[in-house]
C-alpha positions in Angstrom: 254.5 93.6 199.7 255.7 97.1 199.2 258.4 96.3 201.4 259.9 93.5 199.4 260.2 96.0 196.9 261.6 99.0 198.0 264.9 99.2 198.4 267.4 100.9 201.0 270.1 103.1 199.8 273.7 102.3 201.6 276.2 104.0 202.2 276.2 107.4 200.4 274.4 106.2 197.3 271.4 108.2 196.6 269.4 105.4 195.3 270.1 101.5 196.2 272.1 99.7 193.7 271.9 96.1 192.1 273.2 93.9 190.3 272.0 92.5 186.9 273.4 89.5 184.9 273.9 87.8 181.5 276.4 85.5 182.4 278.2 86.3 179.5 280.8 83.9 178.6 284.4 85.2 176.7 286.4 84.3 174.2 288.5 81.3 175.7 285.9 80.8 178.5 283.1 78.5 179.1 279.5 78.4 180.8 280.8 76.3 183.9 283.5 79.6 184.4 280.5 82.4 183.7 278.0 80.7 186.4 281.2 80.6 188.8 281.6 84.0 188.1 277.7 85.2 188.6 278.3 83.0 191.8 280.9 85.3 192.9 279.3 88.4 191.8 276.2 87.3 193.9 278.0 86.9 197.0 280.1 90.0 196.8 276.6 92.1 195.8 275.1 90.5 199.7 278.6 91.3 201.3 278.7 94.8 200.0 274.9 95.5 200.2 273.7 95.6 197.2 270.0 95.1 197.2 269.2 92.8 194.6 270.9 90.1 191.8 268.5 89.6 188.7 269.3 87.4 186.0 268.2 87.7 182.1 266.7 85.5 179.7 267.9 85.1 176.3 268.4 81.8 174.1 270.9 81.0 170.8 273.7 83.5 171.9 276.7 81.8 172.5 278.0 84.9 174.6 275.3 84.6 177.2 274.4 81.8 179.5 271.5 82.4 180.8 268.9 80.5 179.6 267.3 79.2 182.3 267.2 81.7 185.0 264.8 80.3 187.4 267.8 77.1 187.5 270.9 80.1 187.7 268.3 81.4 190.8 268.3 78.3 192.3 272.1 78.2 192.2 272.2 81.7 193.4 269.9 81.1 196.1 272.0 77.9 197.7 275.3 80.6 197.9 273.8 83.6 199.4 271.5 84.2 202.5 270.3 88.4 202.7 270.1 89.4 198.9 267.1 89.6 196.9 267.5 87.3 193.7 265.1 87.8 190.7 264.4 87.2 187.2 265.6 90.4 184.8 263.4 89.1 183.2 261.5 85.7 182.5 260.1 86.3 178.9 256.6 85.1 179.9 255.3 84.3 176.5 258.2 82.0 176.0 256.6 79.7 178.5 253.1 78.6 179.9 252.0 80.6 183.3 251.7 78.0 185.3 254.9 76.7 184.8 256.3 79.4 185.9 254.6 79.9 189.2 255.6 76.5 189.8 259.6 77.5 189.3 259.1 80.5 191.3 256.9 79.1 194.1 259.9 76.8 194.4 262.6 79.4 194.6 260.6 81.0 197.0 260.6 77.6 199.1 264.3 77.3 198.5 264.9 81.3 199.4 261.9 82.6 201.4 260.9 86.7 201.5 263.5 87.1 198.6 262.8 86.3 195.0 261.5 88.8 192.5 259.1 87.7 190.0 260.6 90.0 186.7 258.4 89.8 183.3 258.7 90.4 180.2 257.0 90.1 176.7 259.8 89.9 174.2 261.3 86.4 173.1 264.9 87.6 174.2 266.1 85.5 170.8 265.8 86.0 167.5 262.5 84.9 165.4 263.7 81.1 164.4 264.7 80.5 168.1 261.6 81.9 169.6 259.4 79.7 166.9 261.2 76.8 168.2 260.6 77.9 171.8 256.9 78.4 171.5 256.4 75.6 169.1 254.6 77.9 166.9 255.3 80.2 164.4 252.7 82.9 165.1 255.3 85.0 166.7 253.1 88.1 167.5 250.6 85.9 169.6 252.8 85.9 172.5 253.2 89.9 173.5 249.3 90.6 171.7 248.1 88.0 174.8 250.8 89.1 177.0 248.3 90.9 180.0 246.1 87.8 179.6 249.4 85.6 180.3 250.2 87.9 183.0 246.5 87.4 184.6 246.8 84.1 184.4 250.2 83.7 186.1 249.1 86.1 189.4 246.2 83.7 189.6 248.0 80.6 189.7 250.8 82.7 192.0 248.0 83.8 194.5 245.7 80.4 194.3 242.5 82.5 193.5 240.8 81.4 190.5 237.5 81.8 190.6 234.8 79.4 191.0 233.8 77.7 187.8 236.5 78.2 186.0 238.5 75.5 184.3 241.3 76.1 186.1 240.2 76.6 189.5 241.4 73.2 190.6 244.5 73.4 189.2 247.1 74.3 192.1 250.8 75.4 191.7 253.2 73.8 194.0 254.8 75.1 195.9 252.3 77.6 196.3 249.7 79.0 198.9 247.4 75.8 198.5 250.1 74.2 201.3 250.2 76.9 203.5 250.0 80.5 204.3 249.3 82.9 201.7 252.6 84.8 200.2 254.5 85.4 196.8 257.5 86.6 195.3 256.1 90.2 194.0 255.7 91.1 190.4 257.5 93.3 188.2 257.0 94.2 184.6 260.1 94.8 182.4 259.9 97.0 179.2 262.1 99.2 176.8 259.0 100.9 175.6 256.2 102.4 176.5 253.9 99.5 176.6 254.9 97.8 179.7 255.7 101.0 181.3 251.8 101.5 180.7 250.8 98.3 182.0 252.7 98.4 184.8 251.6 102.1 185.8 247.6 100.6 185.4 248.2 97.5 187.5 250.1 99.6 190.2 252.9 97.6 189.4 256.8 97.7 190.0 258.4 98.3 186.6 261.8 98.0 185.5 263.3 100.0 182.2 266.0 98.8 180.4 267.8 102.0 179.7 270.9 99.8 179.0 270.0 99.2 175.7 266.9 101.7 175.0 268.4 105.0 176.6 266.3 107.2 173.9 263.0 105.4 175.1 264.0 105.9 179.2 262.8 108.9 180.5 259.2 108.9 178.0 258.7 105.3 179.4 259.2 106.6 182.5 256.6 109.3 182.5 254.1 107.5 181.3 254.6 104.6 183.8 254.4 107.3 186.3 251.1 109.2 184.9 249.6 105.6 184.6 250.0 104.6 188.0 247.2 103.5 189.9 247.4 102.8 193.9 247.4 98.7 194.5 247.4 96.3 197.6 251.1 96.0 195.9 252.2 99.7 196.0 250.7 102.8 196.7 253.1 105.0 194.6 254.8 104.1 191.5 258.4 102.1 192.3 260.8 102.3 188.9 264.1 100.6 188.2 266.5 101.2 185.5 269.0 98.9 184.2 272.0 100.5 183.5 275.5 99.3 181.9 278.6 100.3 183.7 282.0 99.5 184.0 284.7 100.4 186.7 287.9 100.1 186.5 291.2 101.3 188.1 292.4 102.9 185.1 290.2 104.9 182.7 292.2 103.2 179.9 291.5 99.9 180.7 288.1 100.3 181.4 287.8 101.9 178.1 289.1 98.5 176.3 287.1 96.2 178.4 283.5 97.8 177.4 284.8 97.4 173.7 284.8 93.8 173.8 280.8 94.5 174.7 280.5 97.1 172.3 282.0 94.6 169.5 280.2 91.4 171.2 276.4 93.9 170.3 277.7 94.9 167.0 278.0 91.1 165.5 275.1 90.6 167.3 273.0 93.1 165.6 274.7 92.3 162.4 273.9 88.8 162.6 277.0 87.2 163.8 276.6 86.3 167.6 279.4 84.7 169.3 281.5 84.5 172.4 282.6 88.0 174.0 285.8 89.0 172.3 288.8 89.6 174.4 289.8 93.4 175.1 293.2 92.1 172.4 291.1 91.1 170.1 288.6 93.6 170.2 291.8 96.6 169.8 292.6 94.4 166.8 289.7 94.5 165.1 289.0 96.3 161.6 286.0 98.7 162.1 284.5 99.7 159.1 283.4 103.5 159.4 280.0 102.7 160.0 280.7 100.0 162.8 282.9 102.6 164.6 279.9 104.9 164.0 277.3 102.2 166.1 279.8 101.6 168.4 280.8 104.8 169.2 276.9 105.1 169.5 276.5 102.3 172.1 279.4 103.0 174.1 278.2 106.8 174.6 275.2 105.1 176.7 277.6 103.0 178.9 278.6 104.9 182.1 282.8 103.6 182.3 285.9 104.9 183.3 287.5 105.4 187.4 285.3 104.7 190.2 284.7 108.5 190.9 284.1 108.9 187.1 281.3 106.1 187.1 279.8 107.2 190.6 279.2 110.7 188.8 278.0 109.0 185.7 274.9 107.0 187.5 274.2 109.9 190.1 273.5 112.2 187.5 271.6 109.8 185.5 269.9 109.0 188.4 268.7 112.5 188.9 267.7 112.8 184.8 265.6 109.8 184.9 264.6 110.2 189.0 264.6 106.6 188.9 263.9 105.0 192.5 267.2 102.4 191.6 269.8 101.4 189.5 270.1 98.2 188.2 273.6 97.9 187.0 275.4 95.2 184.4 278.8 95.0 183.4 279.3 93.1 180.4 283.0 92.3 179.4 285.2 89.5 179.0 286.0 88.5 182.0 285.0 87.9 185.0 287.6 89.3 186.8 287.0 92.4 185.3 283.7 92.7 185.8 284.1 91.4 189.6 286.6 93.8 189.8 283.9 96.4 188.6 281.7 96.0 191.3 283.9 96.4 194.1 284.8 99.4 192.6 281.8 101.0 192.4 280.8 100.1 196.0 283.6 101.4 197.2 283.2 104.4 195.6 279.6 104.7 197.6 281.1 103.7 200.6 278.5 100.5 200.8 279.4 98.7 203.7 281.2 95.5 204.2 278.7 93.3 205.4 280.0 89.9 207.7 279.8 87.6 205.2 276.5 85.0 205.9 277.6 81.3 206.6 276.2 79.1 203.8 274.4 75.8 204.6 271.3 74.7 202.9 269.4 76.8 200.4 266.5 77.4 202.9 269.1 78.6 205.6 268.2 75.2 208.2 
C-alpha cells in the first residue's frame, strides 16, 4: 500500500505537489459556482501532474461549501481519471465509523486505486454545531475516543472483526466481502502532537495543517518521525504538510487576493463568519490596530507573490520541515484567482502538461 501513499515529484519540484480544497464561496458568488471551480481545479491539477486533490470537512461556515467530502469526491471522481482524490479530512468523531467505511468503499468502487481517507479528530466547526452533528453535548467524547473509533473504522474497511465480536457479522459494502481485498489508505491529520504521535505509533502517513498551525509544524513532524514504527502500510515515515500559497502575475495582485482570506479568517475568529470578501471589500475594511496585527501575523504564514516568489517560498518551507509532500491550498475570493495560482505554480516548477483524459463514467468503463 505504500506505493499508493508515496507521491512522485514531477518537473523540477523537489517533492510531490498536491491540492487542498476548501470549496470557498466568495461574496456575490454561489455554492454552485464554488463547486464548479473545484471540478476545474481538479481537472487542471490532473492535467498538470499534481499528485492528489483533497477536500476538507467544515460545517456551518457560509464561506466554505465542503461540508460533505464524500459527495464532493464522488463528483470529482466522475470528472477525472488519474489524480488521487481524498478527504483532508473527514472529522471522524462527527460520524459513525461504519458510515465512513461505506462512503469510502463506495468512492473506491467509483475510482479504484485513487482514493485517500484522511481523518481528523476535531469537529471542523464550533461547539454548538458539533453538538448538532453528534446529537450530543459531550463535545470532548469524540476526541478522547478517537483511537478506538479509528480501530473500529479500520476493521470495517478490512472486514476483519474477530470471531465473537459484536460486529463480526457486519460488512461495510462496497468492501472486501464482495471481492478482493483492497481499500483506501488511511491518513491521520493534525495540528498538534496528538495525531502526530498516534500516526507514528501506528505506522500511518501523517498530514499536518501548517496553513493554520505553523508554530507547531516542526515539533509535530519531529514527534511523528520519532514515534514512527514500521507497519504493513509504511516502512518509513511519510509526512505531508498543508501550505497556504497563492501566486499571481503581479505581486500586488497576490497581496490583494490573500488579504480576502485573511479578513475572512479574522471574521471567523471573532465570531462573524461569512462569505469570502472581495478584494475591494478587504482593501476598504477599517482594520483596528489589533485586527491589523492579526491579519499581518496570518499573512506571514502564507506563501504569496509571483510564481517564482512562491516557488522560492515553497522550496524553503520544504527544506525547513523535511516534508515529503506539499499540499497547497489557495484561499481567495474568486475561482479565477485560485485556478490561475495553480497554473502559475505548475509552470514555475515545470510540471508536465499531460494529455487530458476523456471522462465517460465514474468507474472509467
